[in-house]
N, C-alpha and C positions, 0 to 999 in steps of 0.2 A: 538603110541610112546609118551613117556613122556619126558618133558623137565624140567630141574631145572632152575627156574628163578634166575638170578644173583642177589645176595643181594646188595641193595644199602646202607643198614645200618644193623649192627648186634650189639645188646646190650644184654649182659648177666651179671647179677649181680656177682661181684667178692667176695661178702661178704656172709658168711653163713647165711641162713635164720633161724630166731628163730621161725617162724611160720610154723612149719613142718606139722601140721594138727590139725583139731578140733575133730577128732573122728566121723566125719559125712561122710559116704561113698559117698554122692552126692557132698559134698563141698571139701573134701580132694584133689581130682585131680586138683583143681584150685589153690592149695596152694603149699607147699614145697619150693624148691629152686626157687627164682625169675628168670624169663626168658622172653626175648623179642627179636624178630627179624623182619626184614622188607625187602621187596623186591618189585620191580616193577611188576605190574600185566599187565595192558594194556598200550601201548605206546602213544595213542592219544585219541581223542574224550572225552566224558564226561558221567557223571551220574552213580554212583555206587550203587549196592546192593550186599549183601552177605547173603546166607542162608547155612544151613547144612542139608543135606537130611537125611531121616530116616536111610539110610545105612551108614551115617557118612561122606559122600562125601562133601567137601567144594565146593560150587558153587558160582562163581562170575558172575553177569550180568552187562552189560555196553553198552553204545553207543548212539549216537544221529544222525547217518546216517544209521547205521545198528545195530541191537541188537545182541550182542555176549555173549557167556558163556565160562568160564574156569572152569575145574573140577580138583580137587585133591582128590585122594583116599587114601592118606597117611597123612592126617591132615594138608596139606599145605606145605609139603617139596618139592614135585615135582608136575608138572602140565601137563595136556594134551594140545594139540593144540586148538586154539580157535574154538568154535562151533557156527555156524550161527543159531540164532533163527529166525530172520526175516531180510530180505534185499530187499528193503530199510525198515527202521523202526526206531522208536524213543522210547528210553527206558522210560517206564512209571513208573518205580519203583514198589514197592509193591510186589516183587517176593515172592511167598507164597508156603510153603510146607504143603500139606494136611497130617496131622499126622495120619489120619485114613486109607487112601488108599496108601500113599507114593507118589502120583502124585505131580509134581511141576508145578506151574502156573506162567507164565510171561505175563505181560500186555504191549502191544505194541500199540503205536499211530502212525498215518501216518506221522505226523510232530509235531512241537511244538504246544501243544494244546491251545485252544480247537480243537480237531481233532477226526476223527473216530478211534475207539478202536477195536483191535483184541486180543482175548485171545489165548495164546499158552500154550499147555499142554505137559509135558513130563511124560511118564509112564515107563521109563527105566533109572531113576536116572540121568536125565539131558543129556543123550547121544544124543537123537533125540527129535524133537519137532513137534507137529502138531497143525495147526490153527483151531479155532472154533469160532463161533459167540459169541459176548459179549452180553448176554441177561441181560439187566440192566434196572431197573426202577428208575425214578427220586426221589428226596427227597421231603419232605413235602411242599416245596416252588415251586415244579414243575421243579426244575433245575436238569439237568443231570451233574453228577460229571466228572471231568477230573482225570486221573491217575497220571499225572506228578506233582512234582517229590517227591515221598514219600518213607519212610522206608518200609522194608519188612513186609509182613503180618504174622498173627499167626493163629493157630488152638486153639480154646478155649477148656479147659480141665476140667472145673468145671460146676456144676449146670445144669439147664434145657437146656442150649445152648451148652452143651458139643459136640464137633465135628464141631462147626460152624467155617467157615473161615471168618476172619476179617482183613481188610487192610485199611490204611488211604488213603483218596482221598481229592479232593479240588474242589471248584467252582470258575471258572475264570470270572463269570458274562459276558461271551461272548467274552472277550478279555483280553490279558495280557498287560495292559496299565495302567499307573499311574492314569488316569482319572477314571478307574474302580476299583482301589484298595479298596475304601471304601465299595464296594459291594462284594469283595472276601471273602470267608470263607472256612475253612477246614471242613471235615466231614469224613465219612468212608463208605465202602460198606461191606456187609456180605452175605454169602451164607450158606444155610442149606442143600444143595444137592450137595456138592463137586464141586461147581463152575459152575453148569449148568445154574443156575439163580442167580441173585444178586439183593438185595435191598439196598437202600441208607439210611444212618442214618439221623437223624435231624442234622442241622448245629451245628458246634461248637458255643458256646454262645458269641462269639466276632467276629465281622467283621474285615476285614483287616488282616486275617491270611491265611497261605498257607504253604504247605509242612510239613507234620506231621509224628509222630511216635506213636506207641502204644505197650503195653504189657499187658498180663493178670497177675494179682497179685494172691497170694496164696489163697485169700478168694473169688476169682472169679470176683472181680471188674476189670475193664479195666482202666489202667492209660494211659492218652493221653497227648502228649507233642507236641507243635506246634511252628513253625516259625511264625514271624510277617511279613506282606507284605504291611505295610502302615505306613509311618513315622509319621502320626498324632496321632497314638495311644500312650497312656501313656507308658513310659519306652519302647519305640519301639525296643530297642536293647537287650531286655531280653526275654527269652522264656515264653510261656504260657502253662498251664497245666489244666486238668480237669479229671473227673472220670465218668465211666458208671457203673450202677448196673443192666443193662438189656442187657448185651451181646453186647454193642456197638451200640445200637439203639438210645439212647439219651445221652446227656452229661450235667453234673452238676458241681457246685462248682469250676468254672474256676477261675484261679488266675495267677498273674505274678510270675514267678520263678526268684527272684532277683539274685540268685547266678549263674545262667546259662546264659552265653552270647549267643546272637543270631547273630553270624557273627561278623565282625570287627565293632568297635564302632563308626566309622566315616561315616557309611552308613545309608541311610534312611530305609533300610529293611534288613532282616536277611539272614541266610544261612542254607540250609538243614543239619540236624544233624542226628546222629545214636542213636539207643536205643535198648537195649536187657536186658533180665533178666536171671540170672544164674539159671539153672534147679535144684534148691535146694528146696525141698518141704516146709521146715519149716523156710525159710528165704525169704525176698523180697529184694534181692540184685539186684539193677538196675545199668546199666552202660550207660552213655550218652557220645556222642562225638560231638565236634564242634571245631571251631577255637577259640583261646583265645588271642586276641590282641586288643590293643587300636589304633593300626596304621591304616592307610588308605589302607592296603593291606590284602588280604586273606592269612593268614599264621598261623603257630603254631597249628597244629592238636593236640588236647588234649582230654583226657578221664576223666570223673568224675564218682564217685561211690556214690550210695545211699544204705543204709542198712535198710531203713524203708519205702520202696515202693514209693520213690520220695518226701517224706516230707522234708528231708534234704539231702544235698550233701556235706559231710564233707571233702572229699579228691579228689584231681585231680593229673594227671601226664601228662607232655608233652610227646608226641609221636614223633613229628617232628617239628623242629624249622622253617623250610623254607616254601615255597609256599604250601598252603593247602586250601581245599574248602569243597565241599559236601562230606558227609561220611555216612557209613552204618556199623552196628555192628551185630554180632551174636556170638554164643558160640557152643563149641563142644558137642558131644553126648557120653554118657557112653558106654563103651564096644567097641569103635571104635578108630582109630588112631587120631581122632579129640578131644578125651576126654581131658578135662583140659585146652584147649586153648580158648582164647577169640580172635575173629577176627575183625579187623577194615579195611574196604576197603574205601579208601578216594582218592579224586582228589588231585594231586600235587606230591611232591617229587622231588628228584634231577634232574630227567629227564622228568618231566611232566607226562601226562597220569594219571595213578592211581597207588597207592601203596596198598599192602596187608601187614598189620602188624599183627603179632600174638604174644600174651603174656599171662601170667597167672595173677590171682588175686594177688598173692604174689608180683609180680613186681609192680602192680598198688598201692599196700599198702605202697610201699616205696616212694610214691609221697608226695605232700605238702598239708597241711591243708588249707581249704577254709574259715574257720571261721563260716561255716553254719552247726551248730550242731557238735556233737562229734563222733569220730570213736568209735564203740562199743569196750569194753575192750577186748573181745575175738579176735579182729582183730588188736590190737595194736602190733607194732613191737618195739623191743628194739633199 
C-alpha cells in the first residue's frame, strides 16, 4: 500500500519561465516551468541519504537506532511504508547504487562509530535486504575507515575504472572526541567487484576533516568535498575540496571552498552536506546542500549550483528557513517518473525528523547570486 506524505510546504513559481529548454535532451527535463515541493519523510531519528535506483525508484535511507528505507516508484509523489534494513542498526551513510548490476548497497554500523560494519544488499530495487560481511582493507596508514556519516556513493562511468563503486568514508582515529580531532581525516572506499571486497583510499590531504561527498566529473576525475571537524583549521567553517585522477585512490590539489559554508558559523566544526551532479554528458553541473546561517542554530537548508565542476558556485537558493541539519542530494533518471527532479533529503522541517524536497534546476536558477563566479549566459533568467 502506498501513502501520500502530507506536504509541509509547497512552492511553485507563479511566473512564466523564460528558460524553457536548451535543446539538450539530457538537460531539458530539469528546466521548463520552475517547480518545488516539500514533505516530511521520517518523523524522528537522524542521518539522511537519498539515491535513485536504476529503475527510477526514489529511495531514502535513515536512522540511528534502526536503519529504514522509504521507496517511491512515482518520482516522489507517493511512498510505501517504511522498510527495515537493519534493526538494531546505525545509518552509516554512503548508500550506493551499482549502475552495472542494479544492486543497492547500504552500510550499517552497530552503534555510533568506530563500530563493526555490516553491508546490506538489495537485489530487488530496495524492497528486501540481505546482510553480508564487509570485506574491507585498511588505508595506507593501516587505519580502518568508518562509514558514518557520508553522502551516497557513485559508480564510475569513465576510463579504466569504469564500473568501480566509490563512496566517501572517514577515520575517527579510534574515538569521536575533541582530543582526537587533529588525527581525524576523510577518505573513501572503492570496490571493483560489485561490493564483494573493498579497498581504502589514501587519506584526504588535510587532517581534521570528516563527513564527505563526491561525484565523478565528465572527464573522469572525481571531485571530493568534505566537512571540517577540527576548529583549529584555517577557515574551519568553510568546506574543503580536492580531486582524484585515479578513480578515488588518491587526492590532490586540496583547497578551502570559501563560498560554501560548513554548518552554522558559530560552531567549532561543520555539518554534513549533500552533493550530486546532473546526468548531462557535456556539462559539469554540481549541486551542493548545507545550512546557510551565521546564527548559533542549525537552520536555513540551502542549495548551491556550480556549472564548472566545483570551481565556482555562482547561485544559491533557500529551501527551508527553519530548523535544518544534515542533508543528502540526488537526481532523477531519464525515462522514469523521477526524470527532471532534484531530490534533497535533510534533517529538520516544521515537525522534525526529515524532509524530502524535490525541485528542478529552473527553480534553483531563480535563486540569488553568491558573487563567486558568474552564471553562464545560457542559464540566465530574465
